[in-house]
N, CA, C and O atoms as a GROMACS GRO file, in nm:
protein
  568
    1MET      N    1   5.216   5.107   1.508
    1MET     CA    2   5.334   5.181   1.509
    1MET      C    3   5.356   5.335   1.453
    1MET      O    4   5.322   5.366   1.339
    2ALA      N    5   5.421   5.435   1.552
    2ALA     CA    6   5.456   5.563   1.503
    2ALA      C    7   5.551   5.543   1.380
    2ALA      O    8   5.629   5.448   1.370
    3VAL      N    9   5.531   5.670   1.264
    3VAL     CA   10   5.641   5.667   1.194
    3VAL      C   11   5.694   5.815   1.240
    3VAL      O   12   5.624   5.908   1.282
    4ASP      N   13   5.806   5.812   1.224
    4ASP     CA   14   5.881   5.975   1.207
    4ASP      C   15   5.885   6.043   1.060
    4ASP      O   16   5.870   5.982   0.954
    5THR      N   17   5.912   6.202   1.079
    5THR     CA   18   5.894   6.245   0.981
    5THR      C   19   5.992   6.166   0.884
    5THR      O   20   5.943   6.129   0.778
    6GLN      N   21   6.114   6.138   0.908
    6GLN     CA   22   6.222   6.104   0.828
    6GLN      C   23   6.210   5.976   0.756
    6GLN      O   24   6.264   5.968   0.646
    7GLN      N   25   6.163   5.902   0.790
    7GLN     CA   26   6.134   5.771   0.693
    7GLN      C   27   5.994   5.790   0.608
    7GLN      O   28   5.968   5.737   0.500
    8ILE      N   29   5.933   5.854   0.662
    8ILE     CA   30   5.807   6.012   0.539
    8ILE      C   31   5.922   6.003   0.386
    8ILE      O   32   5.921   5.945   0.277
    9MET      N   33   5.992   6.078   0.443
    9MET     CA   34   6.091   6.125   0.366
    9MET      C   35   6.166   6.039   0.302
    9MET      O   36   6.179   6.048   0.180
   10ASP      N   37   6.219   5.955   0.364
   10ASP     CA   38   6.270   5.840   0.263
   10ASP      C   39   6.227   5.765   0.126
   10ASP      O   40   6.281   5.743   0.017
   11GLU      N   41   6.068   5.730   0.205
   11GLU     CA   42   6.001   5.656   0.115
   11GLU      C   43   5.934   5.778   0.013
   11GLU      O   44   5.875   5.755  -0.093
   12ALA      N   45   5.951   5.877   0.058
   12ALA     CA   46   5.885   5.988  -0.068
   12ALA      C   47   6.019   5.982  -0.185
   12ALA      O   48   6.000   5.992  -0.306
   13GLU      N   49   6.136   5.966  -0.129
   13GLU     CA   50   6.241   6.052  -0.192
   13GLU      C   51   6.252   5.845  -0.300
   13GLU      O   52   6.336   5.826  -0.388
   14LYS      N   53   6.197   5.786  -0.275
   14LYS     CA   54   6.226   5.590  -0.362
   14LYS      C   55   6.077   5.656  -0.459
   14LYS      O   56   6.097   5.674  -0.580
   15LEU      N   57   6.013   5.671  -0.434
   15LEU     CA   58   5.902   5.690  -0.457
   15LEU      C   59   5.908   5.814  -0.570
   15LEU      O   60   5.821   5.810  -0.657
   16GLY      N   61   5.993   5.909  -0.572
   16GLY     CA   62   6.011   5.988  -0.683
   16GLY      C   63   6.092   5.926  -0.734
   16GLY      O   64   6.100   5.966  -0.850
   17GLN      N   65   6.190   5.815  -0.705
   17GLN     CA   66   6.278   5.796  -0.801
   17GLN      C   67   6.192   5.701  -0.880
   17GLN      O   68   6.170   5.764  -0.984
   18LEU      N   69   6.142   5.606  -0.887
   18LEU     CA   70   5.978   5.570  -0.933
   18LEU      C   71   5.980   5.562  -1.043
   18LEU      O   72   6.022   5.499  -1.140
   19VAL      N   73   5.894   5.689  -0.990
   19VAL     CA   74   5.838   5.747  -1.072
   19VAL      C   75   5.909   5.838  -1.199
   19VAL      O   76   5.881   5.850  -1.318
   20ALA      N   77   6.018   5.897  -1.109
   20ALA     CA   78   6.113   5.925  -1.267
   20ALA      C   79   6.187   5.845  -1.376
   20ALA      O   80   6.283   5.865  -1.450
   21GLN      N   81   6.115   5.761  -1.357
   21GLN     CA   82   6.146   5.609  -1.423
   21GLN      C   83   6.026   5.576  -1.537
   21GLN      O   84   6.023   5.518  -1.646
   22HIS      N   85   5.954   5.627  -1.475
   22HIS     CA   86   5.840   5.573  -1.585
   22HIS      C   87   5.800   5.617  -1.690
   22HIS      O   88   5.756   5.731  -1.678
   23PRO      N   89   5.792   5.553  -1.847
   23PRO     CA   90   5.791   5.630  -1.924
   23PRO      C   91   5.692   5.735  -1.996
   23PRO      O   92   5.670   5.782  -2.108
   24ALA      N   93   5.648   5.744  -1.870
   24ALA     CA   94   5.571   5.919  -1.926
   24ALA      C   95   5.650   6.029  -1.913
   24ALA      O   96   5.635   6.127  -1.986
   25ILE      N   97   5.764   6.023  -1.798
   25ILE     CA   98   5.831   6.110  -1.766
   25ILE      C   99   5.939   6.161  -1.880
   25ILE      O  100   5.983   6.271  -1.914
   26ASP      N  101   5.962   6.011  -1.929
   26ASP     CA  102   6.075   6.022  -2.076
   26ASP      C  103   5.996   6.073  -2.150
   26ASP      O  104   6.030   6.188  -2.175
   27SER      N  105   5.870   6.033  -2.219
   27SER     CA  106   5.795   6.095  -2.306
   27SER      C  107   5.774   6.236  -2.241
   27SER      O  108   5.667   6.257  -2.298
   28TYR      N  109   5.793   6.342  -2.170
   28TYR     CA  110   5.772   6.426  -2.142
   28TYR      C  111   5.931   6.511  -2.146
   28TYR      O  112   5.931   6.592  -2.239
   29ARG      N  113   6.023   6.511  -2.093
   29ARG     CA  114   6.126   6.506  -2.175
   29ARG      C  115   6.170   6.554  -2.273
   29ARG      O  116   6.237   6.657  -2.281
   30LYS      N  117   6.124   6.459  -2.388
   30LYS     CA  118   6.154   6.410  -2.485
   30LYS      C  119   6.066   6.512  -2.591
   30LYS      O  120   6.089   6.501  -2.712
   31ALA      N  121   5.975   6.603  -2.549
   31ALA     CA  122   5.868   6.647  -2.641
   31ALA      C  123   5.920   6.797  -2.532
   31ALA      O  124   5.938   6.866  -2.632
   32GLN      N  125   5.944   6.862  -2.454
   32GLN     CA  126   6.034   6.919  -2.386
   32GLN      C  127   6.142   6.984  -2.502
   32GLN      O  128   6.137   7.088  -2.568
   33ARG      N  129   6.234   6.882  -2.496
   33ARG     CA  130   6.391   6.869  -2.620
   33ARG      C  131   6.281   6.908  -2.683
   33ARG      O  132   6.238   7.023  -2.676
   34ALA      N  133   6.246   6.849  -2.726
   34ALA     CA  134   6.198   6.879  -2.937
   34ALA      C  135   6.150   6.996  -2.890
   34ALA      O  136   6.234   7.087  -2.878
   35ILE      N  137   6.051   7.016  -2.865
   35ILE     CA  138   6.022   7.200  -2.840
   35ILE      C  139   6.105   7.289  -2.866
   35ILE      O  140   6.098   7.364  -2.963
   36ALA      N  141   6.237   7.289  -2.735
   36ALA     CA  142   6.326   7.342  -2.724
   36ALA      C  143   6.437   7.349  -2.834
   36ALA      O  144   6.523   7.436  -2.848
   37GLU      N  145   6.409   7.212  -2.925
   37GLU     CA  146   6.500   7.224  -3.062
   37GLU      C  147   6.447   7.274  -3.138
   37GLU      O  148   6.513   7.292  -3.241
   38ASP      N  149   6.340   7.311  -3.138
   38ASP     CA  150   6.228   7.427  -3.267
   38ASP      C  151   6.241   7.503  -3.234
   38ASP      O  152   6.202   7.535  -3.121
   39PRO      N  153   6.306   7.582  -3.316
   39PRO     CA  154   6.283   7.769  -3.301
   39PRO      C  155   6.170   7.836  -3.307
   39PRO      O  156   6.138   7.934  -3.240
   40GLU      N  157   6.080   7.752  -3.431
   40GLU     CA  158   5.935   7.820  -3.440
   40GLU      C  159   5.867   7.799  -3.359
   40GLU      O  160   5.789   7.889  -3.327
   41ALA      N  161   5.866   7.653  -3.279
   41ALA     CA  162   5.796   7.631  -3.158
   41ALA      C  163   5.791   7.736  -3.021
   41ALA      O  164   5.715   7.784  -2.937
   42SER      N  165   5.923   7.730  -3.063
   42SER     CA  166   5.996   7.768  -2.905
   42SER      C  167   5.953   7.954  -2.921
   42SER      O  168   5.942   8.011  -2.812
   43ARG      N  169   5.935   8.026  -3.022
   43ARG     CA  170   5.907   8.127  -3.041
   43ARG      C  171   5.736   8.169  -3.070
   43ARG      O  172   5.690   8.279  -3.099
   44SER      N  173   5.682   8.069  -3.057
   44SER     CA  174   5.529   8.029  -3.077
   44SER      C  175   5.469   8.032  -2.970
   44SER      O  176   5.371   8.103  -2.951
   45LEU      N  177   5.531   7.934  -2.865
   45LEU     CA  178   5.491   7.922  -2.752
   45LEU      C  179   5.536   8.093  -2.629
   45LEU      O  180   5.475   8.162  -2.548
   46ALA      N  181   5.646   8.088  -2.679
   46ALA     CA  182   5.670   8.261  -2.578
   46ALA      C  183   5.638   8.373  -2.631
   46ALA      O  184   5.679   8.473  -2.573
   47GLU      N  185   5.547   8.392  -2.768
   47GLU     CA  186   5.512   8.476  -2.793
   47GLU      C  187   5.345   8.489  -2.715
   47GLU      O  188   5.286   8.587  -2.670
   48PHE      N  189   5.300   8.323  -2.728
   48PHE     CA  190   5.155   8.279  -2.668
   48PHE      C  191   5.162   8.322  -2.523
   48PHE      O  192   5.063   8.382  -2.480
   49ASP      N  193   5.243   8.306  -2.456
   49ASP     CA  194   5.259   8.368  -2.315
   49ASP      C  195   5.288   8.436  -2.346
   49ASP      O  196   5.174   8.467  -2.380
   50ARG      N  197   5.362   8.540  -2.390
   50ARG     CA  198   5.405   8.738  -2.359
   50ARG      C  199   5.264   8.710  -2.355
   50ARG      O  200   5.235   8.683  -2.239
   51GLN      N  201   5.144   8.703  -2.443
   51GLN     CA  202   5.036   8.791  -2.478
   51GLN      C  203   4.910   8.720  -2.325
   51GLN      O  204   4.819   8.764  -2.255
   52ILE      N  205   4.980   8.603  -2.342
   52ILE     CA  206   4.861   8.593  -2.186
   52ILE      C  207   4.865   8.666  -2.063
   52ILE      O  208   4.778   8.696  -1.981
   53GLU      N  209   5.018   8.692  -2.076
   53GLU     CA  210   5.043   8.795  -1.941
   53GLU      C  211   5.020   8.899  -1.889
   53GLU      O  212   5.005   8.939  -1.773
   54SER      N  213   5.017   8.971  -2.054
   54SER     CA  214   4.982   9.092  -2.133
   54SER      C  215   4.840   9.145  -2.105
   54SER      O  216   4.796   9.238  -2.038
   55LEU      N  217   4.760   9.000  -2.220
   55LEU     CA  218   4.599   9.062  -2.153
   55LEU      C  219   4.598   9.012  -1.980
   55LEU      O  220   4.543   9.102  -1.917
   56ALA      N  221   4.644   8.890  -1.881
   56ALA     CA  222   4.581   8.931  -1.785
   56ALA      C  223   4.620   9.048  -1.694
   56ALA      O  224   4.539   9.101  -1.617
   57ARG      N  225   4.782   9.098  -1.709
   57ARG     CA  226   4.795   9.192  -1.684
   57ARG      C  227   4.684   9.354  -1.664
   57ARG      O  228   4.659   9.443  -1.583
   58GLN      N  229   4.651   9.306  -1.807
   58GLN     CA  230   4.518   9.397  -1.866
   58GLN      C  231   4.373   9.415  -1.770
   58GLN      O  232   4.339   9.480  -1.672
   59GLU      N  233   4.338   9.357  -1.825
   59GLU     CA  234   4.211   9.257  -1.708
   59GLU      C  235   4.240   9.340  -1.564
   59GLU      O  236   4.155   9.412  -1.514
   60GLN      N  237   4.373   9.318  -1.506
   60GLN     CA  238   4.414   9.306  -1.334
   60GLN      C  239   4.336   9.466  -1.353
   60GLN      O  240   4.253   9.506  -1.272
   61SER      N  241   4.371   9.530  -1.450
   61SER     CA  242   4.445   9.707  -1.489
   61SER      C  243   4.255   9.687  -1.452
   61SER      O  244   4.228   9.740  -1.344
   62GLY      N  245   4.178   9.647  -1.497
   62GLY     CA  246   4.039   9.732  -1.531
   62GLY      C  247   3.982   9.760  -1.639
   62GLY      O  248   3.869   9.808  -1.642
   63MET      N  249   4.085   9.723  -1.791
   63MET     CA  250   4.073   9.751  -1.910
   63MET      C  251   4.003   9.565  -1.928
   63MET      O  252   4.024   9.446  -1.903
   64GLY      N  253   3.945   9.626  -1.966
   64GLY     CA  254   3.913   9.444  -2.095
   64GLY      C  255   3.954   9.457  -2.238
   64GLY      O  256   3.994   9.555  -2.301
   65ILE      N  257   3.922   9.272  -2.293
   65ILE     CA  258   4.036   9.255  -2.365
   65ILE      C  259   3.953   9.292  -2.517
   65ILE      O  260   3.838   9.249  -2.503
   66THR      N  261   3.961   9.331  -2.602
   66THR     CA  262   3.883   9.348  -2.738
   66THR      C  263   3.878   9.223  -2.810
   66THR      O  264   3.929   9.111  -2.803
   67ASP      N  265   3.790   9.292  -2.888
   67ASP     CA  266   3.766   9.168  -3.004
   67ASP      C  267   3.908   9.101  -3.100
   67ASP      O  268   3.936   8.981  -3.104
   68ALA      N  269   3.990   9.219  -3.177
   68ALA     CA  270   4.122   9.218  -3.176
   68ALA      C  271   4.217   9.148  -3.116
   68ALA      O  272   4.280   9.058  -3.172
   69GLN      N  273   4.235   9.188  -2.987
   69GLN     CA  274   4.330   9.104  -2.914
   69GLN      C  275   4.310   8.946  -2.905
   69GLN      O  276   4.390   8.853  -2.912
   70ARG      N  277   4.154   8.954  -2.885
   70ARG     CA  278   4.087   8.850  -2.873
   70ARG      C  279   4.129   8.728  -2.951
   70ARG      O  280   4.172   8.619  -2.911
   71GLN      N  281   4.101   8.786  -3.102
   71GLN     CA  282   4.120   8.702  -3.210
   71GLN      C  283   4.296   8.630  -3.239
   71GLN      O  284   4.345   8.519  -3.259
   72GLN      N  285   4.349   8.783  -3.223
   72GLN     CA  286   4.528   8.746  -3.227
   72GLN      C  287   4.540   8.674  -3.146
   72GLN      O  288   4.640   8.608  -3.177
   73LEU      N  289   4.483   8.623  -3.012
   73LEU     CA  290   4.544   8.502  -2.914
   73LEU      C  291   4.507   8.430  -2.991
   73LEU      O  292   4.595   8.391  -3.068
   74GLU      N  293   4.363   8.373  -3.016
   74GLU     CA  294   4.279   8.244  -3.094
   74GLU      C  295   4.416   8.236  -3.203
   74GLU      O  296   4.480   8.133  -3.178
   75SER      N  297   4.459   8.292  -3.281
   75SER     CA  298   4.477   8.225  -3.490
   75SER      C  299   4.669   8.224  -3.392
   75SER      O  300   4.748   8.155  -3.457
   76LEU      N  301   4.737   8.290  -3.252
   76LEU     CA  302   4.814   8.242  -3.218
   76LEU      C  303   4.842   8.107  -3.172
   76LEU      O  304   4.942   8.036  -3.167
   77GLN      N  305   4.695   8.090  -3.131
   77GLN     CA  306   4.705   7.945  -3.038
   77GLN      C  307   4.658   7.846  -3.176
   77GLN      O  308   4.677   7.733  -3.130
   78SER      N  309   4.623   7.833  -3.273
   78SER     CA  310   4.598   7.782  -3.344
   78SER      C  311   4.653   7.732  -3.432
   78SER      O  312   4.619   7.634  -3.500
   79ARG      N  313   4.810   7.845  -3.442
   79ARG     CA  314   4.902   7.811  -3.529
   79ARG      C  315   4.984   7.726  -3.475
   79ARG      O  316   5.056   7.646  -3.534
   80ILE      N  317   4.967   7.753  -3.292
   80ILE     CA  318   5.072   7.681  -3.222
   80ILE      C  319   5.022   7.489  -3.208
   80ILE      O  320   5.092   7.389  -3.196
   81MET      N  321   4.921   7.500  -3.214
   81MET     CA  322   4.860   7.414  -3.180
   81MET      C  323   4.841   7.364  -3.326
   81MET      O  324   4.755   7.276  -3.320
   82SER      N  325   4.883   7.382  -3.462
   82SER     CA  326   4.922   7.268  -3.564
   82SER      C  327   5.026   7.261  -3.589
   82SER      O  328   5.050   7.225  -3.704
   83ASN      N  329   5.134   7.288  -3.505
   83ASN     CA  330   5.290   7.205  -3.471
   83ASN      C  331   5.291   7.049  -3.414
   83ASN      O  332   5.232   7.009  -3.314
   84ILE      N  333   5.335   7.007  -3.461
   84ILE     CA  334   5.302   6.849  -3.470
   84ILE      C  335   5.399   6.843  -3.327
   84ILE      O  336   5.337   6.781  -3.241
   85LYS      N  337   5.512   6.882  -3.286
   85LYS     CA  338   5.580   6.895  -3.132
   85LYS      C  339   5.533   6.977  -3.042
   85LYS      O  340   5.581   6.973  -2.928
   86VAL      N  341   5.440   7.061  -3.072
   86VAL     CA  342   5.360   7.124  -2.943
   86VAL      C  343   5.230   7.010  -2.945
   86VAL      O  344   5.204   6.950  -2.840
   87LYS      N  345   5.180   6.994  -3.022
   87LYS     CA  346   5.029   6.871  -2.971
   87LYS      C  347   5.142   6.738  -2.937
   87LYS      O  348   5.069   6.665  -2.869
   88ALA      N  349   5.274   6.667  -2.947
   88ALA     CA  350   5.329   6.565  -2.890
   88ALA      C  351   5.353   6.656  -2.728
   88ALA      O  352   5.290   6.598  -2.640
   89LEU      N  353   5.416   6.760  -2.686
   89LEU     CA  354   5.442   6.788  -2.571
   89LEU      C  355   5.305   6.812  -2.486
   89LEU      O  356   5.313   6.782  -2.367
   90ASN      N  357   5.154   6.873  -2.542
   90ASN     CA  358   5.068   6.835  -2.488
   90ASN      C  359   5.006   6.736  -2.434
   90ASN      O  360   4.946   6.730  -2.326
   91MET      N  361   5.034   6.606  -2.568
   91MET     CA  362   4.995   6.488  -2.512
   91MET      C  363   5.063   6.435  -2.371
   91MET      O  364   5.014   6.387  -2.269
   92ALA      N  365   5.216   6.470  -2.418
   92ALA     CA  366   5.311   6.407  -2.266
   92ALA      C  367   5.279   6.455  -2.176
   92ALA      O  368   5.268   6.373  -2.085
   93GLN      N  369   5.241   6.609  -2.131
   93GLN     CA  370   5.210   6.677  -2.047
   93GLN      C  371   5.050   6.582  -1.968
   93GLN      O  372   5.045   6.555  -1.847
   94VAL      N  373   4.960   6.553  -2.047
   94VAL     CA  374   4.836   6.478  -2.003
   94VAL      C  375   4.871   6.391  -1.938
   94VAL      O  376   4.828   6.366  -1.826
   95GLU      N  377   4.976   6.315  -2.010
   95GLU     CA  378   4.988   6.171  -1.930
   95GLU      C  379   5.095   6.136  -1.850
   95GLU      O  380   5.120   6.027  -1.798
   96PHE      N  381   5.180   6.282  -1.843
   96PHE     CA  382   5.255   6.317  -1.700
   96PHE      C  383   5.182   6.366  -1.582
   96PHE      O  384   5.209   6.323  -1.470
   97MET      N  385   5.092   6.453  -1.602
   97MET     CA  386   5.001   6.528  -1.498
   97MET      C  387   4.896   6.373  -1.470
   97MET      O  388   4.824   6.392  -1.372
   98ASP      N  389   4.878   6.256  -1.523
   98ASP     CA  390   4.727   6.138  -1.497
   98ASP      C  391   4.802   6.112  -1.432
   98ASP      O  392   4.752   6.124  -1.320
   99LEU      N  393   4.951   6.065  -1.418
   99LEU     CA  394   5.062   5.949  -1.348
   99LEU      C  395   5.086   6.007  -1.199
   99LEU      O  396   5.102   5.940  -1.097
  100LEU      N  397   5.086   6.118  -1.208
  100LEU     CA  398   5.117   6.231  -1.078
  100LEU      C  399   4.976   6.260  -1.049
  100LEU      O  400   4.999   6.269  -0.929
  101ARG      N  401   4.840   6.283  -1.057
  101ARG     CA  402   4.709   6.218  -1.012
  101ARG      C  403   4.729   6.110  -0.945
  101ARG      O  404   4.792   6.096  -0.840
  102LYS      N  405   4.678   6.036  -1.006
  102LYS     CA  406   4.736   5.854  -0.946
  102LYS      C  407   4.821   5.849  -0.870
  102LYS      O  408   4.790   5.784  -0.769
  103VAL      N  409   4.965   5.907  -0.871
  103VAL     CA  410   4.971   5.898  -0.738
  103VAL      C  411   4.944   5.967  -0.622
  103VAL      O  412   4.910   5.922  -0.513
  104THR      N  413   4.967   6.099  -0.660
  104THR     CA  414   4.867   6.144  -0.519
  104THR      C  415   4.740   6.074  -0.484
  104THR      O  416   4.717   6.068  -0.363
  105GLN      N  417   4.629   6.006  -0.586
  105GLN     CA  418   4.535   6.012  -0.498
  105GLN      C  419   4.581   5.886  -0.377
  105GLN      O  420   4.548   5.877  -0.258
  106THR      N  421   4.679   5.790  -0.471
  106THR     CA  422   4.684   5.660  -0.396
  106THR      C  423   4.758   5.712  -0.246
  106THR      O  424   4.751   5.640  -0.147
  107VAL      N  425   4.833   5.855  -0.243
  107VAL     CA  426   4.916   5.845  -0.187
  107VAL      C  427   4.772   5.946  -0.046
  107VAL      O  428   4.766   5.938   0.077
  108GLN      N  429   4.731   5.984  -0.095
  108GLN     CA  430   4.617   6.060  -0.073
  108GLN      C  431   4.511   5.944   0.043
  108GLN      O  432   4.483   5.974   0.159
  109LYS      N  433   4.470   5.821  -0.023
  109LYS     CA  434   4.399   5.715   0.047
  109LYS      C  435   4.364   5.662   0.126
  109LYS      O  436   4.249   5.622   0.140
  110PRO      N  437   4.506   5.639   0.242
  110PRO     CA  438   4.498   5.603   0.337
  110PRO      C  439   4.443   5.703   0.438
  110PRO      O  440   4.372   5.677   0.535
  111LEU      N  441   4.487   5.817   0.399
  111LEU     CA  442   4.473   5.971   0.500
  111LEU      C  443   4.343   6.004   0.496
  111LEU      O  444   4.288   6.056   0.592
  112THR      N  445   4.268   5.971   0.359
  112THR     CA  446   4.118   6.014   0.358
  112THR      C  447   4.026   5.916   0.438
  112THR      O  448   3.931   5.933   0.515
  113GLU      N  449   4.102   5.790   0.380
  113GLU     CA  450   4.015   5.696   0.533
  113GLU      C  451   4.037   5.688   0.658
  113GLU      O  452   3.958   5.654   0.746
  114ALA      N  453   4.160   5.725   0.668
  114ALA     CA  454   4.186   5.746   0.826
  114ALA      C  455   4.075   5.906   0.848
  114ALA      O  456   3.967   5.904   0.906
  115ALA      N  457   4.111   5.976   0.814
  115ALA     CA  458   3.984   6.101   0.826
  115ALA      C  459   3.870   6.061   0.853
  115ALA      O  460   3.795   6.102   0.942
  116SER      N  461   3.849   5.974   0.770
  116SER     CA  462   3.654   5.921   0.785
  116SER      C  463   3.642   5.881   0.854
  116SER      O  464   3.527   5.836   0.860
  117GLY      N  465   3.736   5.850   0.983
  117GLY     CA  466   3.799   5.740   1.112
  117GLY      C  467   3.722   5.859   1.185
  117GLY      O  468   3.622   5.813   1.241
  118TYR      N  469   3.735   6.007   1.203
  118TYR     CA  470   3.753   6.067   1.285
  118TYR      C  471   3.593   6.149   1.223
  118TYR      O  472   3.558   6.168   1.106
  119GLY      N  473   3.514   6.185   1.366
  119GLY     CA  474   3.439   6.265   1.332
  119GLY      C  475   3.287   6.193   1.271
  119GLY      O  476   3.218   6.240   1.181
  120GLY      N  477   3.266   6.100   1.328
  120GLY     CA  478   3.177   6.017   1.367
  120GLY      C  479   3.066   6.035   1.225
  120GLY      O  480   3.107   6.042   1.109
  121ALA      N  481   2.945   6.040   1.258
  121ALA     CA  482   2.855   6.002   1.143
  121ALA      C  483   2.850   6.089   0.981
  121ALA      O  484   2.825   6.075   0.862
  122GLY      N  485   2.892   6.179   1.080
  122GLY     CA  486   2.896   6.346   0.986
  122GLY      C  487   3.041   6.328   0.866
  122GLY      O  488   3.057   6.400   0.767
  123GLY      N  489   3.132   6.213   0.911
  123GLY     CA  490   3.224   6.187   0.828
  123GLY      C  491   3.285   6.317   0.831
  123GLY      O  492   3.225   6.423   0.848
  124GLY      N  493   3.452   6.296   0.804
  124GLY     CA  494   3.528   6.382   0.797
  124GLY      C  495   3.571   6.464   0.670
  124GLY      O  496   3.529   6.568   0.620
  125GLY      N  497   3.692   6.355   0.628
  125GLY     CA  498   3.745   6.414   0.471
  125GLY      C  499   3.783   6.532   0.483
  125GLY      O  500   3.726   6.620   0.547
  126GLY      N  501   3.897   6.543   0.414
  126GLY     CA  502   3.951   6.684   0.348
  126GLY      C  503   3.997   6.767   0.411
  126GLY      O  504   3.978   6.728   0.526
  127ALA      N  505   4.064   6.889   0.417
  127ALA     CA  506   4.158   6.930   0.521
  127ALA      C  507   4.088   6.990   0.615
  127ALA      O  508   3.966   6.995   0.600
  128PRO      N  509   4.147   7.045   0.723
  128PRO     CA  510   4.099   7.090   0.852
  128PRO      C  511   4.000   7.241   0.800
  128PRO      O  512   4.009   7.334   0.720
  129GLY      N  513   3.941   7.208   0.868
  129GLY     CA  514   3.862   7.319   0.879
  129GLY      C  515   3.762   7.303   0.734
  129GLY      O  516   3.699   7.408   0.716
  130GLY      N  517   3.735   7.202   0.633
  130GLY     CA  518   3.677   7.176   0.538
  130GLY      C  519   3.715   7.280   0.411
  130GLY      O  520   3.622   7.322   0.342
  131ALA      N  521   3.858   7.320   0.381
  131ALA     CA  522   3.941   7.346   0.308
  131ALA      C  523   3.930   7.278   0.205
  131ALA      O  524   3.931   7.350   0.104
  132GLY      N  525   3.917   7.127   0.176
  132GLY     CA  526   3.959   7.102   0.058
  132GLY      C  527   4.081   7.038   0.054
  132GLY      O  528   4.147   7.056   0.156
  133PRO      N  529   4.154   6.946  -0.061
  133PRO     CA  530   4.284   6.929  -0.074
  133PRO      C  531   4.359   7.061  -0.074
  133PRO      O  532   4.300   7.165  -0.105
  134VAL      N  533   4.516   7.059  -0.034
  134VAL     CA  534   4.599   7.142  -0.118
  134VAL      C  535   4.633   7.114  -0.252
  134VAL      O  536   4.585   7.019  -0.315
  135ARG      N  537   4.722   7.203  -0.300
  135ARG     CA  538   4.726   7.084  -0.442
  135ARG      C  539   4.852   7.180  -0.466
  135ARG      O  540   4.830   7.301  -0.459
  136ALA      N  541   5.010   7.126  -0.498
  136ALA     CA  542   5.076   7.199  -0.515
  136ALA      C  543   5.109   7.209  -0.656
  136ALA      O  544   5.118   7.101  -0.714
  137PRO      N  545   5.134   7.347  -0.746
  137PRO     CA  546   5.177   7.342  -0.907
  137PRO      C  547   5.291   7.192  -0.887
  137PRO      O  548   5.352   7.133  -0.798
  138ALA      N  549   5.265   7.186  -1.052
  138ALA     CA  550   5.324   7.068  -1.099
  138ALA      C  551   5.479   7.105  -1.164
  138ALA      O  552   5.531   7.184  -1.242
  139PRO      N  553   5.507   7.014  -1.094
  139PRO     CA  554   5.668   7.059  -1.132
  139PRO      C  555   5.715   7.036  -1.234
  139PRO      O  556   5.690   6.934  -1.298
  140LYS      N  557   5.830   7.167  -1.286
  140LYS     CA  558   5.860   7.141  -1.448
  140LYS      C  559   6.022   7.014  -1.475
  140LYS      O  560   6.135   6.997  -1.429
  141ILE      N  561   5.964   6.977  -1.542
  141ILE     CA  562   6.065   6.845  -1.590
  141ILE      C  563   6.209   6.895  -1.657
  141ILE      O  564   6.208   6.982  -1.744
  142VAL      N  565   6.291   6.855  -1.627
  142VAL     CA  566   6.442   6.919  -1.724
  142VAL      C  567   6.524   6.813  -1.743
  142VAL      O  568   6.630   6.827  -1.804
   0.00000   0.00000   0.00000
């Protein structure tokens, strides 16, 4: 039976609503909120992001990263990771990403099985042209 795009979108909407009700999503939202309400954690994370971006621009322009810059970044990273709220956010992110990975694998399974039916003994699978799966960036939940 042929399925039209709207049917797929309707089912995807239902799946999204189910996923949004999962405890991992609630934990992730709470952890994000806790960080937002902690000025020190927010400041440290913003500073870390700025340093990462600055070092990336520096490397792209052909300049190397100095040992002092690397040490400063590592020190900031250690300070961030000692914050219990940041640890909770990291754990919630892992749980959230694991849920999304499982959902994606479940959705892709019938597609992979169907694709392997084409192409004979060499097997198929993956994206056309052998490019492999296409991954979208993880959405930010607020």
